N, C-alpha and C positions, 0 to 999 in steps of 0.2 A: 583672150576671148571676152572675158567678163567686162573689162574696162571699155572696149570698143562697143560691144553689144548694148550695154546698159547706159551708155552716154549718147546713143543714137536713137531717137524716138521711133523712126521708121523700122529699124532693125528690132527694137524692143517689141513693137506691136506685132510684127511678123512672127517673132519667136514665141511670144507668150500665147498668142491665139493659135498658131499652127501646132506647136508642141502639145498644147492642151487638147486640141481636137484629135490628135493621134494617140496620145498616151492615156488620157483620162476619159474622154467622152464615150468611147466604146463600151465602158462598163460603169459610167457614172450613175445611171439609174439604179443599178444593183447596189452601189455604194450607199445611195440615199435610202433605198428600200430596207437594207439591212442595218442602217444607222451606223455605218462604219466611221470611226473617227481617226484611224491610224492606217497609214500606208507604209508597209515594209517593202523596201526598194532594193533590188539586187540588179543594178544595171550592168550592161556589157558594152564594150567598145565606146563609141562616141556619146552614147547615152549618159555616160558618167560625167560628161561636161554640163549637163542640164541641171540648173538649180530648180528642183521640183517645186519648192515652195513659191517660186515666182510664176508658175503657170497661172493664166488668167482666163476667166470665162466671160469677160465683158462687164462683170459686176464685182467679183471678188477674186482675190489672189488665193491660190491653193492653201497657203498658210493660214488663211482665215477660216478654213473649213476642216483641214486635216493636219494632224501631226505626221511628220515623215521621218523615217529611220532607214539609213542605208546599211546593208549588211554584206558581209563577206564570209568566206569559209571559216574565218576566225570567230565569227559571231554566232555560230549555230549551237551554242551551249548556254546554260545558265539563264534561261528566259524567265525563270520564276523569282529572280532577285527583286528585292523591294527598293523603293526610292531611298536615296541617301538621307538618313534621319538626322545625324549630327555630324556635319562635315568637319574634317580636319584638313586645312588647306595650306599648301605650300605655293606661294604666288611670287613670281619674279617679273620685274619690269625693266625693259631696256632703257627707257627714259631718254634724257638728253634734250636738246633743242631741235626743232624741226628743220632749221636751216644750217645745222652743224652736223657734219658727218663723223661717224665712228666706225672704224673697220669697213669703210666704204659704203655705209648706209646712213640715211638721214635719221636724226633723232625722232623719237616717238613720245613727245611730252605727255600726251593723254594717257599713256600706259601707267604713269605714276599716279594719276587720279584714279584710274581703274583699279589698281592694286590697293590704294589707300581706302577706297570705298569698300572693297572686299574685306579688308582688315577691320574696318569699323563695323561692318555688318556681322562678321563671324569672329567670335572670341578666340577660337582655336585656329588662328591663322599665323603663319610665319611668312614674313615678307622679305624678299631679297631685291634690293634696289640698285640699279645701275652697276657700278663696279663690284658690288657685293654679290651680284647675280652672276655666278660662275658655273661652268659645266661640272666641275668636280663636286661642289657643294650641292647642286641640284641633284646629281646622280646619286650621291651618298644619302641624301635625306628623303628622296621622293617616295620610297616605299613605306615610309612611316606615316604617310598621309593618305586620306581618301580622295582628295582632289589635288591635281597638279595643274596650276594655271600659269601658262607661259605667255606673257604679254610682250612679244618681241618679234623681230623679223624671222621669217622662215623662207626657205627657197627650195623648190623641188625641180631638179633638172630632168626632163623627160628623155633627153638624148644620152646623158651621162649620170645615171642614178648615184654614182659614187660622189658626185659633186653636190648633192643635196645636203642641206644642213639647217640647223636652228642656231641662231646667233645669240650669244649671251651678252650681258651688260659690260663685261670687261673685254669683249672682243673674241672670246672663245667661241668655237664652233663645235656642235655635236653633229656628226655626219650620220647617214643612214646606218653605216656599220657600227658606229658608237651606240646608237639607240638599240640596235639588236641585242647588245650585251647588257642593257639596263634590266633591272628587276622591278616590275611594277605589279606584282601579283596582288598586292593589297590596295591598289589604286582603282577606285570606281570610275573616275573621270579624269581625262586629260583635256584641257582646253588650250588649243593653239590659237590664241588671240593675236594673230600675226598676219602679215601680208604674204600672199602666195604660199600658204602652208599646204595647199592642196594641189594647185595647178601650176605647171611649169610654163615656160615661155611659148611652147609650141603645142599645137593639137596633134596628137598621135592616135594610138589605138584606144586611148583612155585609161590604160593600165596605171599610168602615173597619178591618176586622180586619187588613188588610195593614199599615196604620198606618206608624209610624216605621220599623219593620223593613224594610218594602217600600221605603221611600225610601232607606234605606241601601244596599239591594241595587241600586236603580235608579242610585245614584251610583257604582256600580262594585264594591261588595263582593260577594264570592262567596256568602256566606250570612250571615244575621242571626238572632240568637236574641232573641225578644221575649216579653212576657207578656200573657196574656189579661185579667187583672184586677189589682186592687190587691194586691200580694203582701206577705207578711210579711217584715220586715227580717231577722230572725234565721234564719228558714227559708231565705230566699234565700241568705244567707251560707253556710249549710251545704250547700246544693245546689251553689253555685258552687265551693266548696272541693273537693267530690267531682268536679265536672265538669273542673276544671283538673288534678286528680290523674290522671284518665283521659287527658286530652289530652297530658299530659307524657310518656306512654309512647311517643308518636311514631308509632305505627302504628294509631291508633284514629280512625276518621272522626268528624266533629263530631256527627252525629246519633246515633251509637253512644255517644259520650262522654256526651251528654245523657241518653240512655236509662239508662246505667249509673248516672249520678248520681241520676236519679229512683228507680231501684230501691234505691239505698243509703238514700234517705229513707223509702221504703216499709218497709224493714227496720229503721228506726230507732225509738226509743221516743218521741221528742218531735215528730217531723215526718212521721209516716206517713200522716196524713190528706191526701187529694188536693188540698185547698186549698193546701198548702205546696209541692207538687212538680209538679202537672199543668198549671199556668198557662203554663209555658215551652214554646215550640215553635220549631222551626227553619224558616226561610223561605229557599229557594234550594237550592243544591247542597251538602248536608251529607253526601253519601255517600262 
């Protein structure tokens, strides 16, 4: 859905204006009157496929006015938690060359830059690169960190959930069933900086949109950031650089850090199209 919609100007204009008029416009005056800056979103069915941040009013994208946060039944607790003050990060990168396949997937060279920049920015970071980025090491170490950053391929199958997985640098796969057994109670944030970590190949009832991000939250993580469609490697690296720059300030909530990162791409020259920045959304308590 995302790739076709956001590469076609006609479809994009129809989507962003039509969805905005139906979802936001009916109560937009109240939002402005009450000076609301956050929209907590609990969508159902096909509404789960809509990237709320990309709704457009003819002048601004929704991300330029409001932070958004998707919630599920798993999210309805711990709303008084503070922003992450001193992150301890476990970051893994799939790596490789873009034209060379590993385990049936193209390499993601920008993930190495992405993780390198995180490591340089945060002293308490452990990086796992390419073949050292394995399922066993990630699972065993994850709960000792406040942020788990997985810069790799992810796939969610709407027809066969058991075929959904995250791919590691050595070719290992962690399926939905595997993730259910992970312990992430100490983890504040899981970032699935991956392609198709939220949306499968087919549109259905929308339940699959919760995807791998939801499973991370169900395993104990406070909030997960996932993507709705196959994202651009370089665009994602730019978004994540800005996201962690905001998070480093220490007093910025996760959903707000994501919003600011999206706005930074909107204002950029190379990645201002919503295809690059609007796929990513927060699931859980990112407030």
